matplotlib code that plots the C-alpha trace (Angstrom):
import matplotlib.pyplot as plt

x = [49.2, 47.7, 49.2, 47.0, 46.1, 48.5, 45.7, 45.2, 42.1, 40.0, 41.0, 40.4, 43.6, 44.0, 41.2, 40.3, 36.6, 37.3, 39.7, 37.2, 34.3, 36.7, 38.2, 36.0, 35.0, 37.3, 38.0, 39.0, 42.7, 45.6, 45.3, 42.2, 40.6, 43.0, 42.7, 41.7, 43.7, 45.7, 49.9, 52.2, 55.6, 54.0, 52.4, 54.0, 54.7, 54.8, 56.5, 55.3, 56.7, 56.0, 57.3, 54.9, 55.9, 54.5, 55.4, 59.1, 60.1, 58.5, 56.4, 57.4, 57.3, 54.9, 55.3, 53.4, 53.2, 50.8, 49.9, 48.9, 48.5, 50.3, 53.1, 50.2, 47.6, 50.4, 51.1, 47.4, 47.2, 50.3, 48.8, 45.2, 45.3, 48.2, 50.3, 47.4, 46.7, 51.0, 51.2, 48.2, 49.9, 53.0, 51.3, 49.2, 46.0, 44.3, 44.8, 43.7, 40.9, 37.7, 37.5, 40.7, 39.6, 37.9, 38.5, 40.1, 41.8, 45.5, 44.7, 42.2, 44.5, 47.1, 44.8, 43.6, 47.1, 48.4, 46.1, 46.3, 49.3, 52.5, 54.4, 57.8, 56.1, 54.9, 58.4, 57.6, 54.7, 56.8, 58.2, 54.5, 53.2, 56.2, 56.2, 52.3, 53.1, 55.3, 52.7, 50.4, 52.7, 53.2, 49.8, 49.1, 51.5, 50.7, 54.2, 54.6, 58.3, 58.4, 55.8, 58.1, 61.0, 59.8, 58.2, 61.2, 62.1, 58.9, 60.1, 63.4, 62.0, 59.7, 62.3, 65.1, 62.8, 60.6, 63.0, 64.9, 63.5, 63.0, 59.2, 56.9, 59.0, 58.1, 59.5, 58.9, 59.9, 58.4, 59.7, 58.2, 57.3, 57.0, 60.1, 61.9, 60.0, 61.0, 64.5, 63.8, 62.2, 65.5, 67.3, 65.3, 65.4, 69.7, 69.5, 67.5, 69.6, 73.2, 76.1, 77.3, 74.0, 74.8, 72.8, 70.8, 69.4, 68.2, 66.9, 65.0, 63.9, 62.2, 61.1, 63.0, 66.2, 67.2, 66.8, 63.2, 62.6, 63.5, 61.3, 58.5, 58.1, 58.8, 55.5, 53.5, 52.3, 50.3, 50.7, 47.9, 49.9, 53.0, 51.6, 49.9, 53.1, 54.8, 51.7, 52.2, 55.9, 55.0, 52.3, 55.4, 57.2, 54.6, 54.5]
y = [0.0, 3.0, 5.0, 6.1, 9.8, 12.2, 14.7, 14.7, 16.7, 14.3, 11.3, 12.9, 11.6, 15.4, 15.6, 14.4, 13.4, 11.2, 9.3, 9.2, 7.5, 4.8, 4.2, 5.1, 1.0, -0.6, -3.6, -1.4, -2.5, 0.3, -0.4, -1.5, 0.7, 0.3, -3.6, -4.1, -1.3, -2.6, -2.1, 0.0, 1.2, 3.8, 1.7, 2.4, -0.5, 0.9, -0.4, 0.7, -0.7, 0.3, -0.9, -0.2, 0.6, -2.0, -1.0, -0.2, -1.6, -2.2, -5.1, -6.8, -4.8, -5.0, -4.5, -4.5, -4.0, -1.4, -1.1, 2.0, 2.7, 6.3, 8.1, 10.5, 7.8, 6.6, 10.5, 10.8, 7.7, 8.8, 12.6, 11.4, 8.1, 6.4, 9.6, 11.1, 7.6, 7.5, 11.2, 10.6, 7.2, 9.4, 12.2, 9.9, 10.6, 7.7, 9.3, 12.6, 12.1, 10.9, 9.1, 8.3, 5.8, 8.4, 9.4, 13.1, 15.7, 15.7, 19.5, 18.6, 16.0, 18.3, 21.0, 19.0, 17.8, 21.3, 21.6, 17.8, 16.1, 15.9, 18.9, 17.3, 15.4, 19.1, 19.9, 17.8, 19.8, 22.0, 18.7, 17.1, 20.3, 20.3, 16.8, 17.4, 20.5, 18.4, 15.9, 19.1, 20.4, 16.8, 16.4, 19.7, 18.4, 16.1, 14.3, 11.2, 11.3, 14.9, 12.9, 9.7, 11.8, 14.4, 11.1, 9.7, 13.4, 13.1, 9.5, 10.4, 12.9, 10.5, 8.1, 10.1, 11.0, 8.4, 5.7, 4.1, 6.4, 3.6, 4.8, 4.5, 4.2, 4.5, 3.4, 4.5, 2.6, 3.2, 1.2, 2.8, -0.3, -4.0, -4.6, -2.2, -3.8, -7.4, -6.5, -5.3, -8.8, -10.6, -8.4, -9.0, -12.8, -12.6, -10.6, -12.9, -15.9, -14.6, -13.0, -16.5, -17.1, -19.6, -18.9, -22.5, -21.1, -17.6, -19.7, -21.8, -18.9, -17.6, -20.2, -20.0, -18.4, -15.0, -14.4, -15.9, -13.8, -10.3, -11.7, -12.5, -9.3, -7.4, -9.7, -8.8, -5.6, -7.7, -11.2, -11.7, -15.0, -13.3, -10.0, -13.1, -14.5, -11.2, -10.1, -13.3, -12.5, -9.1, -10.9, -13.1, -10.3, -8.9, -9.4]
z = [-106.3, -105.4, -102.8, -99.6, -100.3, -97.6, -97.3, -93.9, -94.0, -96.1, -94.5, -91.1, -89.2, -88.3, -86.3, -82.9, -83.9, -85.9, -83.5, -81.0, -82.9, -84.0, -80.1, -77.6, -77.8, -75.2, -77.1, -80.3, -81.6, -81.8, -86.1, -86.0, -88.4, -91.0, -90.6, -94.1, -96.4, -98.9, -98.0, -100.4, -100.2, -97.5, -95.0, -91.8, -89.1, -85.7, -82.7, -79.0, -75.7, -72.6, -69.0, -65.9, -62.6, -60.0, -56.2, -55.6, -59.1, -63.1, -63.8, -67.4, -70.6, -73.2, -76.9, -79.9, -83.6, -85.5, -89.2, -90.6, -94.3, -94.8, -92.1, -91.7, -89.9, -87.7, -86.7, -86.2, -84.1, -82.0, -81.6, -80.5, -79.3, -78.4, -76.7, -74.8, -72.9, -72.2, -71.0, -69.1, -67.3, -66.6, -65.0, -62.7, -64.3, -62.9, -59.1, -60.4, -63.3, -62.1, -65.6, -66.1, -69.3, -70.8, -74.5, -73.7, -76.0, -74.8, -74.5, -71.8, -70.0, -69.7, -68.8, -66.0, -65.0, -64.5, -60.9, -60.0, -61.1, -59.1, -59.1, -59.8, -63.0, -64.3, -65.4, -68.4, -69.8, -72.2, -73.7, -74.2, -76.0, -78.1, -79.1, -79.9, -81.9, -83.9, -84.9, -85.7, -87.6, -89.6, -90.1, -92.1, -94.8, -97.4, -98.3, -97.1, -97.3, -95.3, -92.9, -92.0, -91.4, -88.9, -87.7, -86.9, -85.2, -82.7, -82.1, -81.4, -78.8, -77.1, -76.5, -75.4, -72.4, -71.4, -72.4, -69.6, -67.2, -64.2, -63.5, -66.6, -69.6, -73.2, -76.4, -80.2, -83.3, -87.0, -90.6, -93.8, -96.0, -95.8, -96.4, -93.8, -91.1, -92.6, -92.3, -89.1, -88.3, -89.1, -87.2, -84.3, -84.9, -85.0, -82.2, -80.3, -81.1, -80.1, -82.2, -82.9, -84.6, -88.1, -91.4, -90.7, -86.8, -88.6, -91.7, -89.2, -86.7, -90.0, -91.9, -94.5, -96.3, -95.5, -99.2, -99.6, -96.6, -98.4, -101.4, -99.9, -97.3, -101.5, -102.4, -99.2, -101.2, -103.9, -102.2, -99.6, -98.2, -97.8, -96.2, -93.8, -93.0, -92.2, -89.8, -88.2, -87.5, -86.2, -84.2, -82.7, -81.9, -79.5, -76.1]

ax = plt.figure().add_subplot(projection="3d")
ax.plot(x, y, z, "-o")
ax.set_aspect("equal")
plt.show()
């Protein structure tokens, strides 16, 4: 199967305006612009989880999978869509931006925060700008392998700072190719069942044996039914 080109300029993935034209509508899903894209070995599956503070404690976590045709598309979605939203939430944007739902560039949000956000939160601005710069550097590349490797580093930076904060919490993970994310599905089902899970229990949770599941994820590159089965499993993981 022909792979999606990694030319960011040609694809528009490095362009804020490209993303804004696709995401300004309130009902557009995070990965919806790519819903009809064929899968390849470069298809990138992004897991995003947040926990929102509620009163003196934390609310229920929210997690979802998104599918992108290339690591560069995932990097662009993080750079221009998801992380500006998350960082705005962390900086209390809803308290100082008269239109907190407006689709603004991250640079504009940060500039506003510098004069309006609580002082104690501004200490994170250098790290936020570093993360955005890292994503810009990835979006200047074309090689999928290099972008995927760099993306892992970016996600580690986000998780190191915002996972387990006791306030807004953010966590990201990425898997390149359906076989990799398929292995993660098995790992999650097994973890849920506990350390004493039997092979029969894992088979029941997957709806097939682990070996058959591995074959299904490999087939999902060219088999529509296999792809839909894997997509259903990812949707089941969302909460």
